N, C-alpha and C positions, 0 to 999 in steps of 0.2 A: 504494500500500500504506500502510495506517495505521500510524503509529509509536506504540509504547507504551513507557513508560520502565521497565517491569519485567515479569517473568513469574512465574507461580505454578504449581507442579506438585504434584499430589496434595493439593489443598487439603482434601479430606475425610478424608485418612488420619488414623487415630485415635491414633497414637503420641504420646508426650509431647514429643518433640523438635520443634523448629522449626529447620530448616536454612536458613541465610542465606548468600548469596554476594554480597558488596557490590561486588566487582570482577570480575564474571562475563564481561563482553564488552568488546571494543575498538570498539564501535559509536559513530559520531559522528552524532547526529540530523541530519536534513536541514536544519533551521533554524539550525544552528550553522555559519556560514561555508560554506553550501551542502554540508554533510556532510563537510567536510575541516578538519583542524587545521593544515594546511600542512606536515605531516611526511611524509617518505618512508614507503612501506609497511613497510620493514624496521624503522622505529622504532615503527610502530603494532602490529607483531607482537612487540615487546619487552615486558618486564615493566612498563615505564613506563606503558603504555596499559591493561593489565588484568592479572589474576592468571592466568597461564598454567596450564591444567589444572584450575583450581579449580571451574569450572562443571560439568564432567563428573564430577568427584569428588563434588560436592554432589548431583547427580542420582542417582548410585549409592548414596550414603549415605542419601538420602531413601527410596529403595526398600527398602534393608536395614533401616532404622530404622522403616519404615512411617510416615514423617513428611512433612509438607508442606515444600516448598522454595520460597523466594522468591529471585529473582536480579535484579540490576539489568540494564538493557539500554542502558547508556551508559558510555563510557569514563571511567575515573577522571580523565582529563585534561580531560574536559568539565566535570565538577564531581565532587568526591570524596564519595560517600555515607558513607564511614567517617571523616568529620571533622565537628566541630561547625560550626554556621553562622558562628561568629565565629573559626574557626581560620584563620590566615594561609595555610595550605597547602590550603585548600578548593578554590581555583582556581589550579592550578600554572602558573607561567610558565617555570620551569626545573626539569628533573627529571633526575637522574643524568647531568648534563652536556649535556642536550639542551634547547634553547630551543623552546618551544611557540608557533609564530608566531601562531596564531589567538587565543591568550590574552594575547599580549604587551601589547596595548593595551585589553584588556577592562576596562571601568570598572564602577562600582558598579551601574549600571542593568543591564548585561549579566549581572553576577553574580546580581542579584535575579531576572532573567528565567530564568536557568538553575535557580536554586533552585525557583522556582514550577513550571517545566516538567518537571523531572526528579527532583531531589533530594527535594522534599517529597512528591510522589506515592508515591515508593518507600517513604519512611518512614511515611507514613500507612497504606499497605497492610501493611507489616511490623508496625506497632503493632496493627492489627486481628487479624492472625494470632497475635501473641504474647499477645493478651488471652484466648485459650482457657485454661480452668482447668489449673493444674499444668504450665504450659509451661516447658521448659528450652530454652535457645537454644544452638545450635551454629553458630558463624560459621566459614566455610571460606575460607581464603586460601592463597596460595602466595608463595614468595620466590625471588629469583634467587640462583644459587649464588655470585655475586660481583658486587659493584658496581664500577663503573669506578674504578680507582686504589685499591681496597681489597683486603684479604686475602680468600682464599676462605673461605666459611662452612662449618664442619665438620658442621653438624646436618643430619639427614634430615627431622626434624619439630620444630617448635616449638610448645609449649603456652603460650598467653598468658592470663594472668589475674593480677589484682593484689589488689584488696580482697576479692573473693569467691573463695576457693580450694576451695570444696566439690567441684567437679568436677575442677579442675586437678590437685590433689594425687593422688587415686587414679588418674587417667589417666596421669600421669607415672610413677607406680610401676609400673603394668602395662606401659607401653611400654618403660620402661628395663630391664625384666626380659628383654626380647628382645635377644639378643646382637648382632644385626645392625642395630639401630636406634640412632642417636645422637640423643638427645632434648635439646632446649633448653628450659630453664625461663625464660620471658620472653625468649627469643632467637628470631630475631635482632632482635626489637623488644620494647619494654616493653608490658605488657598493661594499662597504666593511662593512657589518653588521654582526658581529660575531654571530653565531648561526642561521643565516637565512637559507633558503632552499638550496641556492647555496653553502654557506659555509659548510653546513653539508654533502651534497651529491656530491659535486664536488671539492671544494677547498681543503678540508682536505684529501679526498681520492686521489687527484691528477688528477681528470678527467678534460678535457677541458670543458669550459662552458662560456656562455654569457647570460646576462639578457637584453632583449629588452623591452623598454617602448614606446608604441605608444600613441600619444595624442588622448584622447578618442573620441573627436568630429570627428576625421578622420576615425574611424573604427566603427561608431555607427550602420551601416547597413551591411547586408551580402555582398552586391556588393562591398562595400568599403573594407571589411575584405578580400574578395577574391583578390581584386586588390593589396592590400598591401602584401598579402602572395606571390603573383606572383612576386612582386618586391624584397621581402626579400629572398625568397628561393634560387635563384641563388647566391646571395651575401653570404649567409650562407654556401652553398656548396663550394664556392670558398675559403672562409676563412678556412673551415675545410680541404680542399685539401692542402692549404698552411701549415697548422699545421702538416698534415700527411707527406708532403714532407720534412719539416724541421726535423721531428722526424726520418724519414728514413735516411736522410743524416747524422744524428748524430750517427747512429748505427755503 
């Protein structure tokens, strides 16, 4: 079976959104240590290997938003597509208390090989999709309810955006109005990471964008993923409509 480092769904859908899922799968390509990182399966099923539930949520959102979806097909532990090429966490050797055996002695040559084989093809395809006129990027991620040795995280959903708040602010307002959702503004992570996927494909080129983080226990199954997509899609469309209205008024 031929391995491919990314997948695209609904490429010809005409919606303005482009849905991206940087940490979609926990796949280890066959030419990385014979398809194994040296971790037990229980660790490969944890958040350290991929964003649990994010891929299914992305597919549901793509259908509801009538938008194309691009998803990586390699574990973030192989090489992280949501980091800049010069980021020290691009190829993780220790993550949330777990040593990654196949990465422990990975040198610059292996790092470059993985960039060429997986990371760069994904970003090249993403760039081509993002180049459609009037594209807005929605990056879908998930986070673990609690890191080892840390306090539980109280948020259901995090909206990440730093320099460009055009979509984040109206989206936070809408979601915060729902009494059963705890919304984090740049929580549990900051939305300003130089060189990450949003910075590269949205912030620097000037495209509207937002990154959504769902708590992974809330989207572990398909029914939950579909339910959250149905909650998020109208809010996303309304936020984009507000951005479009403001832009039109400024002309």
